[in-house]
C-alpha positions in Angstrom: 8.1 7.9 -19.4 5.0 9.9 -20.1 2.2 7.7 -19.2 -0.3 10.1 -21.0 1.2 9.5 -24.2 0.2 5.6 -24.0 -2.1 5.1 -27.3 -5.6 4.2 -26.8 -5.0 4.5 -22.8 -9.0 4.5 -22.1 -9.1 1.0 -23.3 -6.1 -0.5 -21.8 -6.5 -3.2 -19.1 -2.9 -4.4 -18.8 0.1 -1.9 -18.6 3.8 -2.4 -18.1 5.7 0.7 -17.4 9.3 1.2 -17.6 11.7 4.1 -17.0 10.8 7.3 -14.9 7.6 8.4 -13.9 6.3 10.9 -11.3 3.1 11.7 -9.3 1.6 13.1 -12.4 1.8 9.9 -14.3 0.3 7.9 -11.4 -2.6 10.2 -11.5 -3.1 9.7 -15.0 -3.2 6.0 -14.5 -5.6 6.5 -11.7 -8.1 8.8 -13.4 -7.8 8.2 -17.0 -7.0 4.7 -17.5 -10.4 3.9 -16.5 -10.3 0.1 -17.3 -6.7 -0.5 -16.0 -6.7 -4.0 -14.4 -3.1 -5.3 -14.2 -0.1 -2.9 -13.5 3.4 -3.8 -13.6 5.4 -1.0 -12.3 8.5 -3.4 -11.4 10.9 -1.7 -14.3 9.8 1.8 -13.2 11.5 4.3 -11.0 9.4 7.1 -9.4 11.3 10.2 -9.4 10.5 13.5 -7.2 7.9 16.0 -8.4 6.9 19.5 -7.0 3.7 20.9 -8.4 0.0 20.9 -8.3 -0.7 18.2 -10.7 0.1 15.2 -9.0 -2.3 12.6 -6.9 -3.4 15.2 -4.6 -4.3 17.7 -7.3 -4.9 21.3 -7.0 -2.3 21.8 -3.9 1.4 22.4 -4.6 3.0 19.3 -3.0 6.5 17.7 -3.2 6.4 14.1 -3.8 9.5 12.2 -2.8 11.4 9.8 -4.9 11.1 6.0 -4.9 7.8 6.6 -3.0 4.5 5.6 -4.0 2.6 9.1 -3.7 -0.4 9.3 -1.3 -3.5 8.6 -3.0 -2.0 6.9 -5.8 -5.0 5.0 -6.8 -7.6 6.3 -4.3 -9.2 9.8 -5.3 -8.9 12.2 -2.4 -12.1 13.9 -3.5 -14.2 11.1 -2.3 -11.9 8.2 -0.9 -13.0 6.1 -3.7 -10.4 3.4 -4.7 -9.6 2.3 -8.0 -11.9 -0.7 -8.5 -10.7 -1.6 -12.0 -7.4 -2.6 -10.5 -7.0 -6.4 -10.1 -3.1 -6.5 -9.4 -0.1 -4.3 -9.2 3.7 -4.9 -9.1 5.3 -2.3 -7.3 8.7 -0.6 -8.4 11.7 -2.7 -7.5 13.5 0.4 -6.0 10.6 1.5 -3.8 11.4 2.5 -0.4 8.0 3.8 0.9 4.2 3.7 0.3 2.5 7.0 0.8 -0.9 7.4 2.9 -4.0 6.0 1.2 -2.2 4.9 -1.9 -4.4 1.9 -2.3 -7.1 2.5 0.1 -10.4 1.0 -0.9 -8.9 -0.8 -4.1 -11.5 -3.5 -3.6 -10.7 -5.1 -6.9 -7.1 -6.0 -5.9 -6.8 -9.7 -5.2 -4.3 -12.3 -4.4 -1.0 -11.8 -2.2 1.2 -8.8 -2.1 4.9 -8.9 -2.5 6.8 -6.0 -1.2 10.2 -4.7 -2.7 13.1 -5.8 -0.8 14.2 -2.0 0.0 11.0 -1.0 1.4 11.2 0.9 4.9 7.8 2.3 5.5 4.1 2.1 4.9 1.9 4.9 5.2 -1.6 5.2 7.0 -4.8 3.8 5.2 -2.4 2.6 2.6 -4.5 -0.8 2.0 -7.6 0.1 3.8 -10.7 -2.0 2.9 -8.6 -3.9 0.2 -10.7 -7.2 1.3 -9.7 -8.9 -1.9 -6.2 -9.5 -0.7 -5.4 -13.0 0.2 -2.6 -15.1 1.8 0.0 -14.4 4.4 1.8 -11.2 4.8 5.7 -11.1 5.1 7.5 -7.8 5.1 11.0 -6.9 4.1 13.8 -7.0 6.4 14.2 -3.1 6.5 10.7 -2.2 7.2 10.5 0.0 10.1 7.2 1.5 10.2 3.4 0.6 9.4 0.7 3.3 9.6 -2.2 3.4 11.2 -5.2 1.4 9.8 -2.7 0.6 7.1 -4.2 -3.0 6.5 -7.7 -2.3 8.2 -10.7 -4.5 7.0 -8.3 -6.5 4.6 -10.3 -9.5 5.8 -9.3 -11.8 3.0 -5.6 -11.8 4.6 -4.8 -15.1 6.6 -2.2 -17.5 7.6 0.9 -16.2 9.2 2.0 -12.4 9.8 5.5 -12.0 9.6 7.3 -8.9 10.9 11.2 -8.1 10.3 13.0 -7.9 13.7 13.7 -4.3 13.1 10.1 -2.9 12.9 9.9 -0.1 15.5 6.5 1.5 14.8 3.0 0.3 14.1 -0.1 2.6 14.2 -3.1 2.4 15.8 -5.9 -0.2 14.2 -2.9 -1.4 11.5 -4.7 -4.6 11.3 -8.3 -4.1 12.6 -10.7 -6.7 11.2 -8.0 -8.8 9.9 -9.3 -11.8 11.6 -7.8 -14.5 9.3 -4.4 -14.5 10.8 -3.4 -17.6 12.9 0.2 -16.8 13.8 2.3 -13.7 14.7 6.1 -13.9 13.7 8.9 -11.5 15.1 6.8 -9.0 16.6 9.1 -6.8 19.0 7.0 -5.5 21.8 9.4 -3.1 23.1 9.1 0.2 21.3 6.4 2.7 22.7 5.5 3.6 19.1 3.7 0.3 18.8 0.2 1.1 19.9 -1.6 -1.3 22.1 -4.8 -1.7 19.9 -3.2 -2.9 16.6 -4.3 -6.4 17.3 -7.8 -5.5 18.8 -9.1 -7.6 15.9 -7.8 -10.7 17.7 -10.2 -10.5 20.8 -12.1 -13.2 18.8 -9.3 -15.3 17.5 -7.0 -17.7 19.5 -3.6 -16.1 19.1 -1.3 -15.2 21.9 -0.1 -11.7 21.1 3.2 -10.1 22.7 2.2 -7.4 25.2 3.0 -4.0 23.6 4.6 -0.9 25.7 
């Protein structure tokens, strides 16, 4: 699907996308659909793209298939998130979310639902999305969470549930997420889980497993 062919795109608030899209389509939704609020990509498939027309424009890049491109809904020129975006349903076959994909999308609200096949979440992916709420449960196959991925998501709370196979969590991944009251299934063994991911809990009454 070529999203740029959608009629009256500048006035659309609700959009459901099906079929194949790539980083150029995501860039169009970010930059040209200025009032887009509710986006359903559950029936879409992100295909690979190589070129300079993607979400990190003017630089030739290769964007992987089944990955939300880096800076999907955050403008890399000024780090401004798409503030009109209220909700997003991710593609069902998504396996990774790129760096800064939803950084500073302060309008995003409600809980997050991740596709079952998701294996990695990049750096700064949901940075400062403080409108997000509820507990976080990650899919069983998730192996890595990037640095500052959920930093300043102050609306999140309740339980934070990790899959048993998680092997990498970056620094400050949950900094200032002080609403969580319990942590489930954190494997403290891998050295790639840094010691300061839970530094936020210095003011919370939580028992956190020691990190290697």
